[in-house]
C-alpha positions as CSV (number, residue, x, y, z in Angstrom):
1,X,103.6,66.3,77.1
2,X,103.3,69.8,75.5
3,X,101.6,71.2,78.5
4,X,104.7,71.3,80.7
5,X,106.7,73.7,78.4
6,X,103.6,75.8,77.9
7,X,103.2,76.0,81.7
8,X,106.8,77.1,82.1
9,X,106.4,79.8,79.5
10,X,103.3,81.0,81.3
11,X,105.0,81.0,84.7
12,X,108.1,82.8,83.4
13,X,105.8,85.4,81.7
14,X,103.9,86.0,84.9
15,X,107.1,86.4,86.9
16,X,108.5,88.9,84.4
17,X,105.2,90.9,84.3
18,X,105.2,90.9,88.2
19,X,108.8,92.0,88.3
20,X,108.2,94.9,85.9
21,X,105.0,95.9,87.7
22,X,106.9,96.0,91.1
23,X,109.8,98.0,89.6
24,X,107.4,100.5,88.0
25,X,105.5,100.9,91.3
26,X,108.7,101.5,93.2
27,X,109.8,104.0,90.7
28,X,106.5,105.9,90.9
29,X,106.7,105.8,94.7
30,X,110.2,107.3,94.6
31,X,109.1,109.9,92.1
32,X,106.1,110.8,94.3
33,X,108.2,111.0,97.5
34,X,110.9,113.2,95.9
35,X,108.3,115.5,94.2
36,X,106.4,115.9,97.4
37,X,109.6,116.5,99.5
38,X,111.1,119.1,97.1
39,X,107.9,120.7,95.7
40,X,108.8,123.5,93.3
41,X,112.5,122.6,93.5
42,X,111.7,119.3,91.8
43,X,110.1,121.1,88.9
44,X,113.0,123.5,88.7
45,X,115.6,120.7,88.5
46,X,113.5,118.7,86.0
47,X,113.4,121.9,83.8
48,X,117.2,122.0,84.0
49,X,117.9,118.3,83.3
50,X,114.9,117.5,81.0
51,X,115.1,114.0,82.5
52,X,113.1,112.6,85.4
53,X,115.8,110.0,86.1
54,X,118.6,112.7,86.2
55,X,116.4,114.9,88.4
56,X,115.7,112.2,90.9
57,X,119.3,111.1,91.0
58,X,120.4,114.7,91.6
59,X,117.8,115.2,94.3
60,X,118.6,111.9,96.0
61,X,122.3,112.9,96.0
62,X,121.4,116.1,97.7
63,X,119.5,114.2,100.4
64,X,122.5,111.9,101.0
65,X,124.9,114.8,101.1
66,X,122.7,116.7,103.6
67,X,122.5,113.6,105.8
68,X,126.2,113.8,106.3
69,X,126.1,117.4,107.6
70,X,125.5,118.4,111.1
71,X,122.7,121.0,110.6
72,X,121.1,122.1,113.9
73,X,118.6,124.7,115.0
74,X,119.8,127.9,116.4
75,X,119.8,128.6,120.2
76,X,117.3,131.2,121.3
77,X,120.2,133.6,121.9
78,X,121.6,133.1,118.4
79,X,118.2,133.5,116.8
80,X,117.6,136.7,118.8
81,X,121.0,138.1,117.7
82,X,120.2,137.4,114.1
83,X,116.7,138.9,114.3
84,X,118.3,142.1,115.7
85,X,120.8,142.1,112.8
86,X,118.0,141.7,110.4
87,X,116.2,144.7,111.8
88,X,119.4,146.7,111.3
89,X,119.5,145.6,107.7
90,X,115.9,146.6,107.1
91,X,116.6,150.0,108.6
92,X,119.7,150.4,106.5
93,X,117.7,149.7,103.4
94,X,116.0,153.1,103.7
95,X,119.3,155.1,103.3
96,X,121.4,152.6,101.3
97,X,119.6,149.8,99.5
98,X,122.7,148.3,97.8
99,X,124.6,148.2,101.0
100,X,121.6,146.6,102.8
101,X,121.5,143.9,100.2
102,X,125.2,143.1,100.8
103,X,124.5,143.0,104.5
104,X,121.5,140.8,104.0
105,X,123.5,138.3,102.0
106,X,126.2,138.3,104.7
107,X,123.6,137.7,107.4
108,X,122.1,134.7,105.5
109,X,125.6,133.3,105.1
110,X,126.2,133.7,108.8
111,X,122.9,132.1,109.8
112,X,123.6,129.2,107.4
113,X,127.2,128.8,108.7
114,X,126.0,128.7,112.3
115,X,123.3,126.2,111.5
116,X,125.9,123.9,109.8
117,X,125.4,124.5,106.1
118,X,128.5,125.1,103.9
119,X,128.5,128.6,102.4
120,X,131.6,128.6,100.2
121,X,129.8,127.7,97.0
122,X,126.4,129.3,96.4
123,X,124.9,126.6,94.1
124,X,126.0,123.8,96.5
125,X,124.6,125.8,99.4
126,X,121.3,126.3,97.7
127,X,121.1,122.7,96.7
128,X,121.6,121.6,100.3
129,X,119.2,124.2,101.7
130,X,116.6,122.9,99.3
131,X,116.6,119.6,101.1
132,X,115.4,121.2,104.3
133,X,113.7,124.3,102.9
134,X,112.5,123.4,99.4
135,X,109.9,126.2,99.2
136,X,112.1,129.1,100.3
137,X,115.1,128.1,98.3
138,X,113.5,130.0,95.4
139,X,113.7,133.1,97.6
140,X,117.4,132.3,98.3
141,X,118.2,132.1,94.6
142,X,116.3,135.2,93.6
143,X,117.8,137.3,96.4
144,X,121.3,136.1,95.6
145,X,120.9,136.8,91.9
146,X,119.9,140.4,92.8
147,X,122.8,140.7,95.2
148,X,125.2,139.7,92.4
149,X,123.6,142.1,90.0
150,X,123.8,144.9,92.6
151,X,127.5,144.4,92.9
152,X,127.6,145.3,89.2
153,X,125.2,148.2,89.8
154,X,122.6,146.7,87.4
155,X,119.5,146.8,89.5
156,X,116.7,149.1,90.3
157,X,115.6,150.1,93.7
158,X,112.4,148.0,93.2
159,X,114.6,145.0,92.4
160,X,116.5,145.6,95.6
161,X,113.2,145.9,97.5
162,X,112.1,142.6,96.1
163,X,115.4,141.0,97.2
164,X,114.9,142.3,100.7
165,X,111.5,140.6,100.7
166,X,113.1,137.4,99.5
167,X,115.8,137.6,102.2
168,X,113.1,138.2,104.8
169,X,111.2,135.0,103.8
170,X,114.4,132.9,103.7
171,X,115.6,134.2,107.1
172,X,112.2,133.6,108.7
173,X,112.4,130.0,107.6
174,X,116.1,129.5,108.5
175,X,115.6,131.2,111.9
176,X,112.4,129.0,112.4
177,X,110.3,132.1,113.2
178,X,106.5,131.9,113.4
179,X,105.5,134.4,110.6
180,X,101.8,133.7,111.1
181,X,101.6,136.2,114.1
182,X,101.6,139.9,113.4
């Protein structure tokens, strides 16, 4: 007679333990998927939020927002035109590094606009770029920070040089160029 209530308690306990185990496994899977997809960007956001849950919510929100955009690759002609503009920016750097940084930022904005990314708000743009380009978004942020500082004339030539390198890495990825060849 006492075995039936004990059996029910045992069954309910097993169901609860199984449900908690499944929920934990799904959470770990989501964490692993987002951490793998965003790489260093995952760590950057977790440093900002100090919460794994907030980080994952923010990154998932980026993914969902990005899915509603029509981002497309460039045509061969568009990519070629942007490569030529980039060469002009690099040549300009020799004579006028601050001006070249401004032109590099404008070039990145144009590439992103043509590809389908919004460019009106830098942080929002960087967040969306991080969905497709999670490794090079660090370069985007660093180059943009130097660009802003250069507008206030608070940068050295070396900092401008580093920004040009950041822009080059970002553009190679946005233009989908093969940088493994010399």
